[in-house]
C-alpha positions in Angstrom: -21.1 -10.3 -119.8 -19.6 -13.7 -119.0 -19.6 -13.0 -115.3 -23.3 -12.0 -115.4 -24.1 -15.2 -117.3 -22.3 -17.4 -114.7 -24.1 -15.5 -111.9 -27.4 -16.2 -113.5 -26.7 -19.9 -113.9 -25.6 -20.0 -110.2 -28.9 -18.4 -109.1 -30.9 -20.8 -111.3 -29.0 -23.8 -109.9 -29.7 -22.7 -106.4 -33.4 -22.3 -107.0 -33.6 -25.7 -108.7 -31.8 -27.4 -105.8 -34.2 -25.8 -103.3 -37.3 -26.9 -105.3 -35.9 -30.4 -105.6 -35.3 -30.6 -101.8 -38.9 -29.4 -101.1 -40.3 -32.0 -103.5 -38.1 -34.8 -102.1 -39.1 -34.2 -98.5 -42.8 -33.6 -99.3 -42.8 -31.0 -96.6 -42.9 -27.2 -97.3 -43.1 -26.1 -93.7 -41.4 -28.5 -91.3 -37.7 -28.1 -90.6 -35.5 -30.7 -92.3 -32.4 -32.1 -90.7 -30.4 -34.1 -93.2 -27.9 -36.8 -92.6 -27.5 -39.4 -89.8 -30.0 -38.5 -87.0 -30.1 -40.4 -83.8 -33.7 -41.0 -82.6 -32.6 -42.9 -79.5 -29.3 -44.3 -78.2 -29.2 -47.9 -77.0 -27.3 -51.2 -77.3 -28.6 -54.2 -79.3 -27.9 -56.4 -76.2 -30.5 -54.3 -74.3 -33.4 -55.0 -76.6 -35.9 -57.0 -74.6 -39.1 -57.0 -76.5 -40.4 -56.0 -80.0 -44.1 -55.6 -80.8 -45.2 -54.7 -84.3 -48.7 -54.1 -85.7 -49.3 -53.6 -89.5 -52.4 -53.0 -91.5 -52.7 -54.8 -94.8 -55.1 -52.7 -96.9 -54.8 -54.7 -100.1 -58.0 -55.8 -101.8 -60.1 -53.1 -100.1 -59.9 -54.9 -96.8 -58.0 -53.8 -93.7 -56.3 -56.8 -92.2 -54.1 -56.6 -89.1 -50.8 -58.4 -88.8 -49.2 -58.7 -85.4 -45.6 -59.7 -84.4 -44.2 -60.2 -80.9 -40.6 -61.1 -80.1 -38.9 -61.6 -76.8 -35.1 -61.7 -76.2 -33.5 -64.6 -74.3 -29.9 -64.9 -73.2 -27.8 -68.0 -72.5 -24.2 -69.1 -72.7 -24.2 -69.0 -76.5 -25.6 -65.5 -76.8 -28.9 -63.8 -77.5 -31.9 -65.4 -79.3 -35.5 -64.4 -79.8 -38.8 -66.2 -79.6 -42.3 -65.0 -80.2 -45.3 -65.3 -82.5 -46.6 -63.8 -85.7 -50.3 -63.7 -86.5 -51.4 -63.1 -90.1 -55.1 -63.1 -91.1 -56.1 -65.2 -94.0 -57.9 -64.0 -97.1 -61.7 -64.1 -97.3 -63.3 -66.5 -99.8 -66.7 -66.4 -101.4 -68.0 -69.5 -99.8 -66.4 -69.2 -96.3 -66.9 -67.2 -93.2 -64.3 -64.9 -91.6 -60.7 -65.8 -92.6 -58.8 -67.9 -90.1 -55.7 -66.3 -88.6 -52.4 -68.1 -89.2 -50.3 -68.2 -86.1 -46.6 -68.9 -86.6 -44.2 -69.6 -83.7 -41.0 -67.6 -84.1 -37.5 -68.7 -83.1 -34.7 -66.6 -84.5 -31.0 -66.0 -84.0 -29.3 -64.2 -86.8 -32.3 -62.3 -88.3 -33.7 -61.2 -84.9 -30.2 -60.0 -83.7 -29.9 -58.0 -86.9 -33.2 -56.5 -86.2 -32.0 -55.5 -82.7 -29.0 -53.9 -84.2 -31.2 -51.8 -86.5 -33.3 -50.5 -83.6 -30.6 -50.0 -81.0 -29.5 -47.4 -81.6 -32.2 -46.2 -83.9 -30.9 -43.7 -86.5 -32.9 -41.8 -89.1 -32.0 -40.7 -92.6 -33.8 -37.4 -92.1 -35.6 -35.5 -89.4 -38.7 -33.6 -90.6 -39.8 -32.1 -87.3 -43.3 -31.9 -86.0 -45.9 -32.3 -88.7 -49.4 -30.8 -88.1 -52.6 -32.8 -88.4 -53.4 -31.0 -91.6 -50.3 -32.5 -93.2 -50.2 -35.9 -91.5 -52.0 -37.6 -94.3 -49.2 -36.8 -96.8 -46.9 -39.0 -94.7 -49.3 -41.8 -94.0 -49.5 -40.7 -90.4 -53.1 -39.6 -90.1 -54.2 -43.2 -90.2 -50.8 -44.9 -89.6 -50.1 -48.1 -91.5 -48.6 -49.7 -88.4 -47.1 -49.2 -84.9 -43.9 -50.4 -83.4 -43.1 -50.7 -79.7 -39.8 -51.7 -78.2 -38.7 -52.3 -74.7 -35.0 -51.5 -74.4 -33.3 -51.8 -71.0 -36.6 -51.5 -69.3 -37.7 -48.4 -71.2 -40.5 -48.4 -73.8 -40.2 -46.7 -77.1 -43.1 -46.3 -79.5 -43.3 -45.3 -83.2 -46.2 -44.8 -85.5 -45.3 -46.2 -88.9 -46.4 -44.2 -91.9 -46.1 -44.4 -95.7 -43.1 -45.3 -97.8 -41.1 -42.4 -99.1 -41.7 -41.5 -102.8 -39.9 -43.8 -105.1 -38.1 -45.6 -102.3 -38.4 -48.3 -99.7 -37.8 -46.1 -96.7 -40.6 -45.2 -94.2 -42.0 -42.1 -92.4 -42.3 -42.7 -88.7 -43.4 -40.5 -85.8 -41.8 -40.9 -82.4 -44.7 -41.0 -79.9 -42.5 -39.4 -77.2 -41.4 -36.3 -79.1 -44.0 -36.3 -81.9 -41.1 -35.7 -84.3 -41.4 -37.3 -87.8 -38.4 -39.0 -89.3 -37.4 -41.0 -92.4 -35.9 -44.3 -91.4 -34.6 -47.2 -93.5 -37.3 -49.6 -94.5 -35.4 -52.9 -94.0 -36.4 -53.5 -90.5 -40.2 -52.9 -91.0 -40.1 -55.1 -94.2 -38.6 -57.9 -92.2 -41.3 -57.5 -89.5 -44.0 -57.5 -92.1 -42.8 -60.9 -93.3 -42.0 -62.2 -89.8 -43.8 -65.5 -90.3 -40.9 -66.4 -92.7 -38.1 -63.9 -91.7 -37.9 -64.9 -88.1 -38.2 -68.7 -88.3 -34.8 -70.1 -87.8 -34.0 -72.6 -90.6 -30.3 -73.2 -89.8 -29.4 -75.9 -87.3 -25.8 -74.8 -86.8 -23.6 -71.7 -87.4 -20.3 -73.3 -88.3 -18.0 -74.1 -91.2 -17.5 -77.6 -92.4 -13.7 -77.0 -92.3 -13.9 -76.3 -88.6 -15.5 -79.7 -87.7 -13.0 -82.2 -86.3 -15.2 -85.1 -85.3 -18.7 -86.2 -84.4 -19.9 -88.7 -81.8 -23.2 -90.5 -82.7 -25.3 -92.0 -79.9 -28.4 -94.1 -80.7 -30.0 -97.4 -79.8 -27.7 -97.8 -76.8 -24.6 -97.7 -79.0 -22.1 -95.0 -79.9 -19.6 -94.3 -82.7 -17.2 -91.5 -83.3 -16.1 -90.4 -86.8 -13.4 -88.0 -87.8 -13.7 -85.2 -90.3 -10.5 -84.9 -92.4 -9.1 -83.6 -95.7 -8.8 -80.4 -97.6 -11.8 -78.2 -98.2 -12.4 -79.7 -101.7 -12.1 -83.3 -100.5 -13.4 -83.5 -97.0 -14.0 -87.1 -95.8 -15.6 -88.8 -92.8 -13.3 -91.6 -91.5 -13.1 -94.1 -88.6 -10.4 -93.3 -86.1 -8.9 -96.8 -86.8 -8.4 -95.8 -90.5 -8.2 -92.0 -90.5 -7.2 -91.6 -94.1 -9.9 -93.9 -95.6 -13.3 -92.3 -96.3 -16.4 -94.0 -94.9 -19.0 -93.6 -97.7 -21.8 -95.1 -95.7 -21.4 -92.6 -92.9 -20.8 -89.7 -95.4 -24.1 -90.6 -97.2 -25.9 -90.7 -93.8 -24.5 -87.3 -92.8 -25.6 -85.8 -96.1 -29.2 -86.9 -95.4 -28.9 -85.5 -91.9 -27.7 -82.2 -93.3 -31.0 -82.0 -95.2 -33.0 -81.8 -92.0 -34.1 -78.2 -91.7 -36.7 -76.7 -89.3 -40.0 -76.4 -91.0 -42.0 -75.0 -88.0 -41.7 -74.7 -84.3 -44.6 -76.3 -82.3 -46.7 -74.0 -80.2 -46.4 -76.5 -77.4 -42.9 -78.0 -77.0 -43.0 -81.9 -76.5 -42.0 -82.8 -73.0 -40.5 -86.3 -73.6 -40.1 -87.1 -77.3 -38.5 -90.4 -78.2 -34.8 -89.6 -78.9 -33.8 -91.3 -82.2 -30.1 -90.1 -82.2 -27.9 -87.5 -80.7 -24.8 -86.1 -82.4 -22.1 -84.2 -80.5 -19.6 -82.3 -82.6 -16.0 -81.2 -81.8 -15.5 -77.9 -83.6 -12.0 -76.3 -83.4 -11.3 -78.4 -80.3 -14.5 -77.2 -78.5 -17.6 -79.1 -77.5 -21.1 -77.8 -77.3 -22.4 -78.2 -80.8 -25.0 -80.9 -80.9 -28.1 -82.2 -82.8 -30.9 -84.3 -81.4 -33.3 -86.1 -83.7 -36.5 -87.2 -82.0 -40.0 -88.3 -82.8 -43.4 -88.1 -81.2 -45.5 -91.2 -80.6 -47.8 -91.9 -83.5 -50.7 -92.5 -81.2 -50.6 -88.9 -80.1 -51.7 -87.8 -83.5 -55.3 -87.5 -84.6 -55.4 -89.5 -87.8 -58.4 -91.0 -89.6 -58.9 -94.7 -88.9 -58.1 -95.6 -92.5 -54.8 -93.7 -92.5 -51.8 -95.2 -90.6 -50.6 -92.7 -88.0 -47.0 -91.5 -88.5 -44.8 -89.8 -85.9 -43.6 -86.3 -86.2 -39.9 -86.0 -86.4 -38.2 -83.1 -84.7 -34.7 -81.7 -84.3 -33.1 -79.6 -81.5 -29.7 -78.0 -81.6 -27.6 -75.5 -79.8 -28.8 -73.0 -82.3 -32.5 -73.6 -82.4 -32.8 -74.0 -78.6 -36.3 -75.5 -79.2 -37.7 -78.6 -80.9 -38.6 -78.0 -84.5 -40.5 -80.2 -87.0 -38.5 -81.5 -90.0 -39.5 -83.3 -93.2 -40.8 -86.7 -92.2 -39.5 -88.6 -95.3 -35.9 -87.4 -94.9 -36.0 -88.1 -91.1 -37.3 -91.6 -91.7 -34.3 -92.3 -94.0 -31.9 -91.1 -91.3 -33.7 -93.3 -88.8 -33.7 -96.4 -91.0 -30.0 -96.1 -91.9 -28.8 -95.8 -88.3 -28.1 -99.6 -88.2 -25.5 -99.4 -91.0 -23.9 -96.3 -89.3 -23.6 -97.9 -85.9 -22.1 -101.2 -87.3 
Protein backbone atom coordinates (compact mmCIF):
# COMPACT_ATOMS: atom_id res chain seq x y z
CA UNK A 1 0.00 0.00 0.00
CA UNK A 2 2.87 2.35 0.87
CA UNK A 3 4.61 1.60 -2.45
CA UNK A 4 1.46 2.39 -4.42
CA UNK A 5 1.13 5.70 -2.53
CA UNK A 6 4.71 6.69 -3.29
CA UNK A 7 4.26 5.78 -6.93
CA UNK A 8 1.14 7.93 -7.13
CA UNK A 9 2.97 10.88 -5.60
CA UNK A 10 5.82 10.42 -8.08
CA UNK A 11 3.41 10.44 -11.01
CA UNK A 12 1.66 13.58 -9.72
CA UNK A 13 5.02 15.30 -9.21
CA UNK A 14 6.06 14.50 -12.75
CA UNK A 15 2.79 15.87 -14.15
CA UNK A 16 3.09 19.07 -12.08
CA UNK A 17 6.67 19.60 -13.24
CA UNK A 18 5.67 19.18 -16.88
CA UNK A 19 2.78 21.63 -16.53
CA UNK A 20 5.02 24.20 -14.80
CA UNK A 21 7.57 23.91 -17.59
CA UNK A 22 4.92 24.50 -20.23
CA UNK A 23 3.55 27.56 -18.41
CA UNK A 24 7.05 28.93 -17.82
CA UNK A 25 8.09 28.75 -21.45
CA UNK A 26 4.71 29.96 -22.76
CA UNK A 27 5.15 27.51 -25.61
CA UNK A 28 3.20 24.26 -25.93
CA UNK A 29 4.54 23.17 -29.28
CA UNK A 30 8.07 24.48 -29.92
CA UNK A 31 11.05 22.42 -28.74
CA UNK A 32 12.74 23.74 -25.62
CA UNK A 33 16.47 23.52 -25.05
CA UNK A 34 17.31 24.47 -21.48
CA UNK A 35 20.60 25.75 -20.17
CA UNK A 36 23.46 27.73 -21.68
CA UNK A 37 22.80 27.94 -25.44
CA UNK A 38 25.24 29.65 -27.79
CA UNK A 39 23.54 31.73 -30.49
CA UNK A 40 26.83 32.78 -32.08
CA UNK A 41 30.48 32.53 -31.15
CA UNK A 42 32.64 35.64 -31.27
CA UNK A 43 35.18 37.65 -29.34
CA UNK A 44 34.36 41.00 -27.66
CA UNK A 45 37.39 42.53 -29.39
CA UNK A 46 35.79 41.77 -32.78
CA UNK A 47 32.63 43.82 -32.16
CA UNK A 48 32.76 46.69 -34.64
CA UNK A 49 29.28 48.22 -34.67
CA UNK A 50 26.07 48.03 -32.64
CA UNK A 51 22.73 49.43 -33.85
CA UNK A 52 19.59 49.26 -31.72
CA UNK A 53 16.05 50.41 -32.42
CA UNK A 54 13.37 50.32 -29.73
CA UNK A 55 9.70 51.26 -29.79
CA UNK A 56 8.42 53.10 -26.74
CA UNK A 57 4.68 52.48 -26.68
CA UNK A 58 3.89 54.23 -23.40
CA UNK A 59 1.07 56.74 -23.35
CA UNK A 60 -0.59 55.22 -26.38
CA UNK A 61 2.10 56.60 -28.68
CA UNK A 62 4.70 54.62 -30.56
CA UNK A 63 8.00 56.50 -30.30
CA UNK A 64 11.22 55.14 -31.75
CA UNK A 65 14.56 55.30 -29.97
CA UNK A 66 17.73 54.62 -31.95
CA UNK A 67 21.26 53.89 -30.75
CA UNK A 68 24.41 53.51 -32.81
CA UNK A 69 27.85 52.63 -31.43
CA UNK A 70 31.16 52.17 -33.25
CA UNK A 71 34.29 50.60 -31.81
CA UNK A 72 37.70 52.31 -31.92
CA UNK A 73 41.05 50.85 -30.97
CA UNK A 74 44.16 52.67 -29.78
CA UNK A 75 47.20 52.00 -27.62
CA UNK A 76 45.03 52.05 -24.47
CA UNK A 77 42.44 49.57 -25.69
CA UNK A 78 38.93 49.67 -27.14
CA UNK A 79 36.44 52.50 -26.72
CA UNK A 80 33.14 53.29 -28.41
CA UNK A 81 31.51 56.40 -29.80
CA UNK A 82 28.12 56.98 -31.33
CA UNK A 83 24.78 58.67 -30.92
CA UNK A 84 21.44 58.03 -29.20
CA UNK A 85 18.27 59.65 -30.47
CA UNK A 86 15.30 59.76 -28.10
CA UNK A 87 12.03 61.44 -29.15
CA UNK A 88 10.52 63.92 -26.73
CA UNK A 89 6.98 63.79 -25.40
CA UNK A 90 4.15 65.62 -27.07
CA UNK A 91 2.59 68.55 -25.24
CA UNK A 92 -0.88 70.06 -25.66
CA UNK A 93 0.34 73.43 -26.98
CA UNK A 94 3.28 72.29 -29.08
CA UNK A 95 3.85 70.59 -32.38
CA UNK A 96 5.70 67.33 -32.96
CA UNK A 97 8.12 66.50 -30.14
CA UNK A 98 11.75 67.35 -30.73
CA UNK A 99 14.22 64.50 -30.81
CA UNK A 100 16.98 64.63 -28.23
CA UNK A 101 20.31 63.64 -29.70
CA UNK A 102 23.05 62.56 -27.30
CA UNK A 103 26.65 62.01 -28.36
CA UNK A 104 27.97 58.81 -26.83
CA UNK A 105 31.53 58.14 -25.69
CA UNK A 106 31.97 55.03 -23.58
CA UNK A 107 34.71 52.76 -22.32
CA UNK A 108 33.67 50.45 -19.48
CA UNK A 109 29.93 50.23 -20.19
CA UNK A 110 30.34 49.73 -23.94
CA UNK A 111 33.05 47.10 -23.50
CA UNK A 112 30.78 45.29 -21.06
CA UNK A 113 28.08 45.41 -23.76
CA UNK A 114 30.50 43.88 -26.28
CA UNK A 115 31.22 41.07 -23.83
CA UNK A 116 27.49 40.40 -23.49
CA UNK A 117 27.07 40.03 -27.27
CA UNK A 118 30.29 38.27 -28.21
CA UNK A 119 29.74 35.43 -27.73
CA UNK A 120 25.95 35.69 -27.43
CA UNK A 121 24.47 33.05 -25.17
CA UNK A 122 20.83 32.34 -24.43
CA UNK A 123 19.14 31.02 -21.31
CA UNK A 124 16.74 28.94 -23.40
CA UNK A 125 16.14 27.97 -27.00
CA UNK A 126 12.46 27.77 -27.97
CA UNK A 127 12.90 26.76 -31.59
CA UNK A 128 11.00 28.20 -34.54
CA UNK A 129 7.72 29.84 -33.53
CA UNK A 130 4.88 30.03 -36.04
CA UNK A 131 3.26 33.32 -37.00
CA UNK A 132 0.12 32.25 -35.12
CA UNK A 133 2.14 32.19 -31.89
CA UNK A 134 4.53 35.08 -32.48
CA UNK A 135 2.32 37.57 -30.64
CA UNK A 136 2.69 35.57 -27.40
CA UNK A 137 6.38 36.42 -27.41
CA UNK A 138 6.08 40.00 -28.61
CA UNK A 139 7.54 39.04 -31.98
CA UNK A 140 4.57 39.63 -34.27
CA UNK A 141 5.23 43.37 -33.97
CA UNK A 142 8.71 43.33 -32.38
CA UNK A 143 9.47 45.88 -29.69
CA UNK A 144 12.89 46.46 -31.15
CA UNK A 145 15.69 45.27 -33.39
CA UNK A 146 19.38 44.75 -32.80
CA UNK A 147 22.10 44.62 -35.42
CA UNK A 148 25.76 43.89 -34.73
CA UNK A 149 28.76 43.80 -37.01
CA UNK A 150 31.32 41.37 -35.60
CA UNK A 151 34.55 40.71 -37.50
CA UNK A 152 32.90 41.96 -40.67
CA UNK A 153 29.82 39.73 -40.33
CA UNK A 154 26.38 41.14 -39.57
CA UNK A 155 24.07 39.54 -37.01
CA UNK A 156 20.46 40.61 -36.55
CA UNK A 157 17.91 39.97 -33.81
CA UNK A 158 14.27 40.90 -33.45
CA UNK A 159 13.64 41.92 -29.85
CA UNK A 160 10.35 40.76 -28.38
CA UNK A 161 8.61 40.97 -25.03
CA UNK A 162 9.97 40.42 -21.56
CA UNK A 163 9.57 36.96 -20.06
CA UNK A 164 6.71 36.57 -17.56
CA UNK A 165 7.69 37.89 -14.15
CA UNK A 166 11.26 38.61 -15.19
CA UNK A 167 13.58 40.99 -16.95
CA UNK A 168 14.82 38.63 -19.64
CA UNK A 169 13.78 39.01 -23.30
CA UNK A 170 12.51 36.90 -26.15
CA UNK A 171 14.57 37.41 -29.31
CA UNK A 172 14.49 35.88 -32.77
CA UNK A 173 17.68 35.34 -34.74
CA UNK A 174 16.99 36.66 -38.24
CA UNK A 175 19.43 34.19 -39.77
CA UNK A 176 17.97 30.99 -38.34
CA UNK A 177 14.47 32.23 -37.31
CA UNK A 178 14.99 30.48 -33.98
CA UNK A 179 13.53 32.15 -30.87
CA UNK A 180 15.62 32.40 -27.71
CA UNK A 181 15.40 33.79 -24.20
CA UNK A 182 18.37 36.05 -23.43
CA UNK A 183 19.31 38.07 -20.40
CA UNK A 184 17.74 41.51 -20.41
CA UNK A 185 20.73 43.47 -19.08
CA UNK A 186 22.20 44.39 -22.46
CA UNK A 187 18.94 45.60 -24.01
CA UNK A 188 18.13 47.57 -20.84
CA UNK A 189 21.44 49.39 -21.13
CA UNK A 190 20.76 50.15 -24.79
CA UNK A 191 17.29 51.47 -23.99
CA UNK A 192 18.92 54.00 -21.64
CA UNK A 193 21.94 54.60 -23.86
CA UNK A 194 21.69 58.39 -23.53
CA UNK A 195 22.88 57.95 -19.94
CA UNK A 196 24.43 54.46 -19.86
CA UNK A 197 27.00 55.11 -22.58
CA UNK A 198 28.11 58.63 -21.70
CA UNK A 199 31.53 58.26 -20.08
CA UNK A 200 31.58 60.20 -16.81
CA UNK A 201 34.93 59.06 -15.40
CA UNK A 202 38.03 60.96 -16.46
CA UNK A 203 40.50 58.27 -15.38
CA UNK A 204 40.58 54.62 -14.46
CA UNK A 205 43.11 54.56 -11.66
CA UNK A 206 43.47 54.26 -7.91
CA UNK A 207 44.68 57.18 -5.86
CA UNK A 208 47.18 54.89 -4.15
CA UNK A 209 48.86 54.27 -7.53
CA UNK A 210 49.50 57.98 -8.26
CA UNK A 211 53.12 58.97 -7.61
CA UNK A 212 53.23 62.52 -8.94
CA UNK A 213 51.58 65.07 -11.21
CA UNK A 214 53.08 67.79 -13.38
CA UNK A 215 50.93 70.90 -13.93
CA UNK A 216 51.62 73.12 -16.94
CA UNK A 217 49.70 76.39 -17.34
CA UNK A 218 50.31 80.03 -18.25
CA UNK A 219 53.83 79.28 -19.40
CA UNK A 220 54.82 77.79 -16.05
CA UNK A 221 55.12 74.26 -14.67
CA UNK A 222 55.10 72.69 -11.26
CA UNK A 223 55.46 69.09 -10.10
CA UNK A 224 53.89 67.73 -6.93
CA UNK A 225 54.37 64.37 -5.27
CA UNK A 226 51.61 62.08 -3.98
CA UNK A 227 52.65 60.47 -0.71
CA UNK A 228 51.44 58.81 2.47
CA UNK A 229 49.27 55.83 3.48
CA UNK A 230 45.81 55.31 2.01
CA UNK A 231 44.09 57.03 4.92
CA UNK A 232 46.39 60.07 4.90
CA UNK A 233 47.46 60.75 1.33
CA UNK A 234 49.11 64.16 0.82
CA UNK A 235 50.32 66.31 -2.05
CA UNK A 236 53.78 67.68 -1.37
CA UNK A 237 56.50 69.72 -3.06
CA UNK A 238 59.61 67.69 -3.96
CA UNK A 239 61.68 70.08 -1.83
CA UNK A 240 59.58 69.12 1.24
CA UNK A 241 58.22 65.63 0.44
CA UNK A 242 56.86 65.00 3.96
CA UNK A 243 54.99 68.30 4.29
CA UNK A 244 51.51 68.47 2.83
CA UNK A 245 50.64 71.34 0.49
CA UNK A 246 47.04 72.24 1.43
CA UNK A 247 46.68 74.85 -1.31
CA UNK A 248 47.48 72.29 -3.99
CA UNK A 249 45.36 69.62 -2.25
CA UNK A 250 42.32 71.94 -2.28
CA UNK A 251 42.92 72.74 -5.96
CA UNK A 252 43.15 69.06 -6.85
CA UNK A 253 39.92 68.35 -4.95
CA UNK A 254 38.16 70.93 -7.15
CA UNK A 255 39.76 69.44 -10.25
CA UNK A 256 38.48 65.99 -9.23
CA UNK A 257 34.92 67.37 -9.33
CA UNK A 258 35.18 67.98 -13.06
CA UNK A 259 33.09 65.25 -14.65
CA UNK A 260 31.94 65.10 -18.28
CA UNK A 261 28.40 66.37 -18.64
CA UNK A 262 28.07 65.94 -22.39
CA UNK A 263 30.21 65.46 -25.48
CA UNK A 264 29.80 68.13 -28.18
CA UNK A 265 28.52 66.91 -31.54
CA UNK A 266 31.31 68.92 -33.16
CA UNK A 267 34.66 68.69 -31.42
CA UNK A 268 36.39 72.09 -31.01
CA UNK A 269 39.48 72.34 -33.19
CA UNK A 270 41.59 74.76 -31.17
CA UNK A 271 40.17 75.44 -27.72
CA UNK A 272 42.20 77.63 -25.38
CA UNK A 273 44.16 75.32 -23.09
CA UNK A 274 43.82 76.43 -19.46
CA UNK A 275 46.03 73.74 -17.92
CA UNK A 276 47.46 70.32 -18.60
CA UNK A 277 48.23 67.71 -15.98
CA UNK A 278 50.50 64.73 -16.62
CA UNK A 279 50.41 61.96 -14.03
CA UNK A 280 52.98 59.35 -13.11
CA UNK A 281 51.09 56.19 -12.13
CA UNK A 282 53.06 53.19 -10.94
CA UNK A 283 56.11 54.62 -12.67
CA UNK A 284 54.28 54.93 -16.00
CA UNK A 285 53.37 58.03 -18.02
CA UNK A 286 50.37 58.47 -20.28
CA UNK A 287 47.64 59.51 -17.84
CA UNK A 288 46.75 63.15 -18.47
CA UNK A 289 44.02 65.75 -18.16
CA UNK A 290 43.60 68.88 -20.26
CA UNK A 291 41.27 71.66 -19.17
CA UNK A 292 40.28 74.08 -21.94
CA UNK A 293 37.71 76.69 -22.76
CA UNK A 294 36.05 77.94 -25.90
CA UNK A 295 36.05 81.65 -26.75
CA UNK A 296 33.05 83.41 -25.25
CA UNK A 297 32.45 85.25 -28.52
CA UNK A 298 31.71 81.95 -30.23
CA UNK A 299 28.54 81.55 -28.18
CA UNK A 300 25.20 82.97 -29.15
CA UNK A 301 24.14 84.96 -26.10
CA UNK A 302 21.56 87.71 -25.78
CA UNK A 303 23.09 91.24 -25.75
CA UNK A 304 22.03 91.76 -22.13
CA UNK A 305 23.73 88.60 -20.90
CA UNK A 306 27.53 88.51 -20.69
CA UNK A 307 28.86 85.62 -22.74
CA UNK A 308 30.67 82.90 -20.83
CA UNK A 309 33.04 80.32 -22.26
CA UNK A 310 32.33 76.63 -22.20
CA UNK A 311 34.89 74.67 -20.22
CA UNK A 312 35.96 71.27 -21.48
CA UNK A 313 38.16 68.39 -20.36
CA UNK A 314 39.94 65.72 -22.34
CA UNK A 315 41.83 62.77 -20.87
CA UNK A 316 43.38 59.50 -21.93
CA UNK A 317 40.08 57.86 -21.01
CA UNK A 318 37.54 60.18 -22.63
CA UNK A 319 39.59 60.53 -25.86
CA UNK A 320 37.35 63.49 -26.81
CA UNK A 321 36.54 66.91 -25.38
CA UNK A 322 33.62 66.93 -22.98
CA UNK A 323 31.80 69.84 -21.36
CA UNK A 324 32.09 70.19 -17.59
CA UNK A 325 30.37 72.34 -14.96
CA UNK A 326 31.33 75.96 -15.64
CA UNK A 327 31.28 77.14 -12.02
CA UNK A 328 33.72 74.44 -10.86
CA UNK A 329 36.00 74.92 -13.86
CA UNK A 330 36.10 78.67 -13.24
CA UNK A 331 37.32 78.05 -9.68
CA UNK A 332 40.03 75.73 -10.99
CA UNK A 333 41.08 78.40 -13.48
CA UNK A 334 41.03 81.23 -10.94
CA UNK A 335 43.13 79.30 -8.40
CA UNK A 336 45.91 78.43 -10.84
CA UNK A 337 47.94 81.46 -9.72
CA UNK A 338 48.27 80.13 -6.15
CA UNK A 339 49.08 76.62 -7.42
CA UNK A 340 51.89 77.79 -9.70
CA UNK A 341 53.49 80.10 -7.14
